[in-house]
N, C-alpha and C positions, 0 to 999 in steps of 0.2 A: 388461445388456452381454454381448454377445458379445466376442468377441478381434480384434483388430484394427481398433476402435474403431467399431463397426457398433451404430446407434443404435435398441434395436429398440419397435415400437411400445410402450405402455404403463410406458416407462420414462424415466427422469430422469438427465443426466449434469451436474452441478456442473462446470461448465469456468473454469479461470480463464486470463482475458484477458490478463494481464501489466502492464506497468506502466503503457501507456497508448497506446506505438506500434503501428501496424497490423500491423508486420512482425516484431514480436515475438509475436505470436500464435502458436502449436504446430502444426503440421502434424494434429494428431488435433483441437486443437480446429476447426480450418476443416473436416476432414470430419466431424465429428457437425456442426456448422452446419449444411451445407450439406443432413443428412439431416430438420432438425426441422422440425416443426409446429407447433412455439410457442418464443418465445424469451422468459425474461424479464429483464432485463438491468439490470447498475446505471449509477450517472452513473462510475464513474472506469474503468469498460472501456470498451475502443475499439469504436466505434458508429457511426465516418463512414461505411463501406463494409458495415454489418450488412447492410443489406438485399440486397446480391451475393453475400455469404457465406453468407445463409440465405434464398433467394430463395422459399422455399416456406411460411417461417413466419411466422405473427402475433407480431406485435413488442410488446412489452408494457414499458414504464419503470417500475421499480420500484424506480429508486434513491434512496438515500438524502442531504440535503443537512444542511450543518452545521446544526442548528438546529430542522429541520426533516425530520420521517420519515413524508411522506403516505402511504408503504402500512408500516404494522408490520408488525415481522419475522414473527408469527405469520399475516398475511396475505398475507404470499410463499409461506409454509412452505404456505399452506391453496391457495394457487393453482397451485401447481407438483404438489400431490398430486392437487390433482381433475382436471386436466389429464392427467397422467399414466393417473390411474386411468379416464377418459375414450379409453383407448386412443391418445393421442396422445407422440409422440418429442419430449420437455421437454430445452430446455437450457434451464440456468440460467448465465449468463452472468457471470460477477462479475470485478473487476480484481484484479490481482497473481494471490494465490494461495488458492483456496477456504478453505486452510484457515490463513490466518495473518493474525488481527482480519478473517475476512473471515465469521464465522455461517456457513463451510460445515457443519459438524460439526450445527449445531444442525438445516439442511434437510434435509442426509443423514441424521439420527434420524427426522427428520416422515415419510421415506419410507419407511424401513424399519417403523416402527410401523403405518405404513400398508400393509404388501405392496407397495408399489413398488419393483422393480429401482433399486438408483442405485448408477453410476459416478463417480471422482473425477478429475479429468484436470487435473493439476498448471499452474500457470501462475510463469510468473518473477515472484518478491515487489518490489516496490518497492524493500523494505528495503536488496536488497544490488546491485538493478540500477541505482536511481536515484543514487545515492552513486558507482556506477562510471560512470554516464554523464558524470556532474561531474569525472571524473578522483579519484575518491575512493574508494582500499580498502579495506573494513571490516578487514581483517588485512592487514599486512602485516612482514617480518621485520625486526626488531629494531623497533619500533613497537609491534603489538600484536598478540597471539595467537588474541585469541578477541571478540567481539559479544554483544550483549545488545541484543533488539529488544523496544520497550514502546508501547504506545500513550499517546500526548496526550491520547486526546480527553477526557479528564475532568481535573483537578489532581491531581497523582502528592499523594499523603499522605508524610507526615514519614520514616517509616520505609523507603517504596519510595525517596524523594531517598536520603535517608541512604544504604543499600544501594548505591545505583548512582553516586553521590559516590567511595565506598571500593573498588568493584567491578574498577576497570580496564578496558584493554580499549577496545572501541569502544564505545559508548552509541549507536543511531539509534533514534530517535523519529519516528514514527508517526502523521499527524492531529493534530501540536503546537502547529499555529501560534497559535491559540486562547489556549493556554496557555504559550506560549514566555517568556514576562515570570516568571512563578510556576516554570517549573522552574530558569531562568537561576540565578533570586535564591534558588532552593530547595538548589540542588547546589553554588553558595558559600557559601552558608549549614553547609552538612556537610561541608565541606574540602575540596572539590575548587579548585584553582586558578584565582582567576579569568582568568588568560591562558591556560586552556585551548583552543583552536581549536578554533570551533564553524564548519561549514555548514549553509547553509539553501539546499535546492534546491527551487525549484518548476517543479511541471511539468515532472521528469524524465522525458527520454526524450522528448521531444516536439519540435518545432520551436518553442515557446514558452520553452521550457527557461530559466532563472533562476536564478543561482546567488548569494549572498551569504553573505562567509566573513569573521567578524570574532572575537576574545577572548569568550569567556563573558560579559563583565563589560558588553560592550557588543552582543552580537549583538540584544538585542531593540531598541537604538535604533535600529541597521544596518538591520535587516530592516524598521522602521518605514520611513526614511527614500527606504531603496529599493522600497519600496511592495509586499515582497509577501505573498502572500495564497496561502489555501489553494485546491490540495492540495499540499502540498511535505513531502519530507521533512529531519529534523534529525539531523544527523551531529555526535557531540560525541570527540572526540580526538585524537590526534599524528598520527595517519594523514589529516588534514585538510590539514596543511601539504603532501603529496605532489600535491594540487589543482595546476593549472597557475597562477604566480602567486601563489599561495598565501601565500609566506613573506614575499615583498614587501610584499607586500597586509597584512597584519599585523604586518609592523616600522613601515609607515605611521602605520596606527590609533595603533600604540604612542607612535610619537612625536608624533602630534596628540591625544592624549588630554592 
């Protein structure tokens, strides 16, 4: 990769597509897509305008869906490396940031092992952007001076739940809808207060965004009643109270419990 975001023949750019909204893609990302000969994109990457952004590229969907990885990671690695070795300018377009639960490091290593020049274009991670879009800051003076980002793709073990319950600050769980009940009950079991405020933000940073706010002990039921589904970001901690209308909503839920 040459300075200034020029995509050279026979190279790969791992590009973060941001949290979902097309206009949150970076200028560099757009520049590289315009130059690309091949684009391998994920399910959560912004793709509605991809044909216009990458007019000369072959577009290949390699996205994983919950419980269904029709293109295994090893095959994705092989595809981007093979394309680059054939002299193509390759963009690997990923949702969020390539190095935040995006397996970008594995793809970068596959390129290096094959002698393919590879660069990384950071993207806005949904771990921060999606809570912000719902009016929830992950840190706030007097409430939280730290935040922890974890994946809920698989159920957390007891030691992880215990550590998270005692850590303090804000917890952000990505890909955690399917394990929401397990996470909530486990955190309470390990000492987190049942009335800890929780926000679940579905399809954040898009026109379809929906937000569910409830105490930790009620969040699974509230999310089910609202019909929230993946993709969604879970935020746990006192900062959730700063979301518009959150305090009143939480009081109403407590009175109705």
